N, C-alpha and C positions, 0 to 999 in steps of 0.2 A: 504494500500500500504506500504510494508516494503522494506527497502533498506539497503545494507551494510553501516556501518558507514563510513563517509568520514573524520572524524576529526582526528587530530594528531598534527603535527607541525603547520598545517595551519587551524585553526578553521574557521568555517563558518563566512562570512561577511554579516551582516544583515543591509540593507541600506533602509532608507525611501526616496522615491523620492517625494519631497514636495515643493509646492508653493501655497499659498492661492488664488492667482490669477488664473482664468481659462484661457484656450487658450494660454498657454505658451509652449506647447510641452511636458508637463509632462508625459502623458501616452505614447506618441510616443517615448519619451526617455526611459521610463521604458521597453517597449517591445523590442525595437531595441538594447538597451544596453544589455538586458538579452540574446537576440539572438546572439549578438556578443560574449558574454562571453561563451555561450553554444557552439558556433562554434569553440572555441579554447579549448574545452574539460572540461569546468567547468560545474558542475551540478547545475542548477539554478531553484529556485522556485519564481514565482511571486505571491504575494497575492494582489488581486484586492479589495481594500478597498473603492473604489469610487462607490457610488450608481448608477452613470451613466453607469458603467460597460464597459467602452470603451476598457480597456485592454483585457477583456474577449472577446469582439467582434473582436478586432484586432488580437486575437490569434485563431479565428475561433470557439469559444465555443458558440453554439446556445443557446437561452434563455431556451429552454426546457431541456437543460443539466445542468442547474444551480440550481437545487433544493438542492444540497449539495454545500454550498457556504461559503463565509467569514461571512455572516450573521448567518448561522448555527453554525459556530465556535464561534463567538463573543457572540451571544445572547442565543443560545440554548445549548451551551456547547459541541457541536460535536467535537470529536478528530480531530485534523488538518488533519491527514493522510487520513481520510475518505472523506475529501472534495477535496483532491488533484487530478487533472486530468493531463494526459499527453497531449502534443500538437503534431502538425506535425513536430516540430523541435526536433531532438534528444537532450537529456540532459535538455530540458526545460519543466517545469511543472507549473501548475497554480491552485490556489484556486480562482474560479470565484466569481464575485460579484452577487448580487441578488437585484431586485427592492425593497425588504423589507428593505434593508440597509438604504433606505432614511428615515425610521422612527427610526433607531437605536440610533441616537443622543438622542432622548427623552427616549427610552427604557433603555439606559445605565444609566441614572440618578438614577434609583431605583435598580440597580444591584450592588451586592458586588464587590469590587475591580474594579470599573468601568473604571479606567484608565489603568489597568494592564491585561485586558482580553486577548489581543493579545499576550502579553509576556508570560502569563501562558499557552496559547494554543500552542505557538511556541516552547517553551523551550524543551519539550521531543523529538522533531523531528529535532532539529536544526543541529544535526550532520549527517543528511542524505544529506546535500547540501553543496556546496562550497559558494554559494551566495543565499541570500533571498532578493528580492526587493519588497518593499511595495509601491504600487501605491496609494497615498493618495488623498482624495477628495479636491476640490478647496475651502477649508475653514480651519479655525483653531479650529474646534469643537472637540468633544470627540473622533471621529474616528481618526482624525489626532493626537490627544494627545496619543491615544492608540499606534499608530505607533511610535511616538517619544519616548515613554516609552519602547517599545520593541526592539529598535535598538540602535546601538552605533554610527552609521554614517548616515549623511544626504547628499543627492545629490540634489542640487537646480537648476532646469532648469530656465533660465531667458531669457525672450524674449527681443530682442534688440529693445526696444521702449521707449518712453519718460518717462513713469512713472515706469520704471523697478525698479530703486533703491528705490523709495518711498515705494513700496509694500514689498521690501526686508527688510526694516527697521522694519516693523511691524512683519514680520516673525522672525527676530532675537530677538525681545523682547519676543515673545512667547517661543523661544528656551531657552532663559535665564531663564524664569519662570519654564519651564519643567526641566531644569538642576538643579535649586535650590530646587524644590519640589519633583521630581520623579526620575530623571535619571542623576546622576553626570557625567556619562561617555559619554554623548551625545556630538558629535563633527560634524562639517561640513567637509565632505570629499572633496567637491568641488562645485563650481558654473559652470554650463554648459550654455554657451550662445547659444540660439536657434533662429531659423527663421532669420538668418543673411542675409541681402541683400546687396551684395557688391556694387550695383549701388546706394545705398541709403546712403547719408552722415550721416544720423541719426544713422544707425547701427554702423558705425565707431566711432561716438561720444560716444554712449552708451558703446561700448566695451572699449574705453579709460577710461571712468569714472569708470566702474566696475573694470577694472584691477588696476587702481590707488587706489581704495578703498579697494579691497580685495587681491591685490598682487598675491601671489602664490596659493591662494585658487581657483583662476579661472583656469579651464582647458585650456590648449593650444588649444585643438581641439574646433572648432566653427562649429555648425550645421547650414548649409545654408537653406534658403527657397528653396524648391525643390518640383516640382509637383509630382514626384514619391512617395515622403513621404506622400503626401496628398491622393494619389490614393490607396495606399496599404491597409489601414484598410477596405475599402469596399470589398476587396477580402479575408478578414479574415486571412491575413498573414502579417508579418513584412516586411518592405521595403527591408531588407537584403535578404529576400527570393524572393520578388516580382521582384526586379531588383538589383542584387548585384553589378552591375557596375556603378550605378548612383552616383552622388555626395553625395546624402544623405546617401546611404549605406556605401560609403567609409568613410564618416565623423563618422558614428556610430561605424564602426569597429575601427577607430582610437581612439574614445572615450573609447571603451572597453579595448584596449591595454593600454591607459593612466590610466584607473581605476586600472588595474592589477599592473601597475608600481607604482602607488601611494600607493596601499595596500602593495606591497613589500617593499617600502621605509619605510612605517610606521612600518612594522614588524621588520625591521633591527634596526630602532631607538628604538623600545620597548625592543629589545634584548640587545642593547648596554649598 
């Protein structure tokens, strides 16, 4: 798959969506943020690096269509563009996951440049897209390290629950180690609060704690608990397509706008 180069004044933004805790809305955030960005004309690639393959399922890629996958790229050396598939959403593309990825952590140990496989695969094709979002597995193993080495920015979905900050501390320690050893440019773009329940006092308390700890790093947009968000993956489409008027869709569109705004602010600061 070849595309006209997109790069120029606005180079591709490569973002890892990462949290080692499962069930925090990571994959949901990846596919709906990507859809929101695609909806405003950005050309977006999702790389599904989670062996569970939920991003691939949520974008309607059946298992029999995943023989060319992120596993093929990381372990077998397949050129990235050969594994890219289009989706039902214009401007949105995906490199699907494969069940073999579940053994990739062990296989990577004996492979040269084991922490840089994704970066090496992505670099030749990076100018074909405005955004690349990497959906990471819920762990801090070699797959996630590959993502953190390949990107400059991280987006951290954080569920509004009691142990949220505790897990985040562990993630930040890993980020520091990756920065020291592999990727000096790694930064957090933002923390996105997910599964927010306005009826629940705990959600409000977690939001206050996270905002006081991270200040401006926390996105203003908060993703609510919403039944339509939960239903959409079973139909193989993002909630923004499933029901674009629901609260969840409106929140993810707002998050996409806020991400674009943050990226624009960062560019202005870098140019100043």
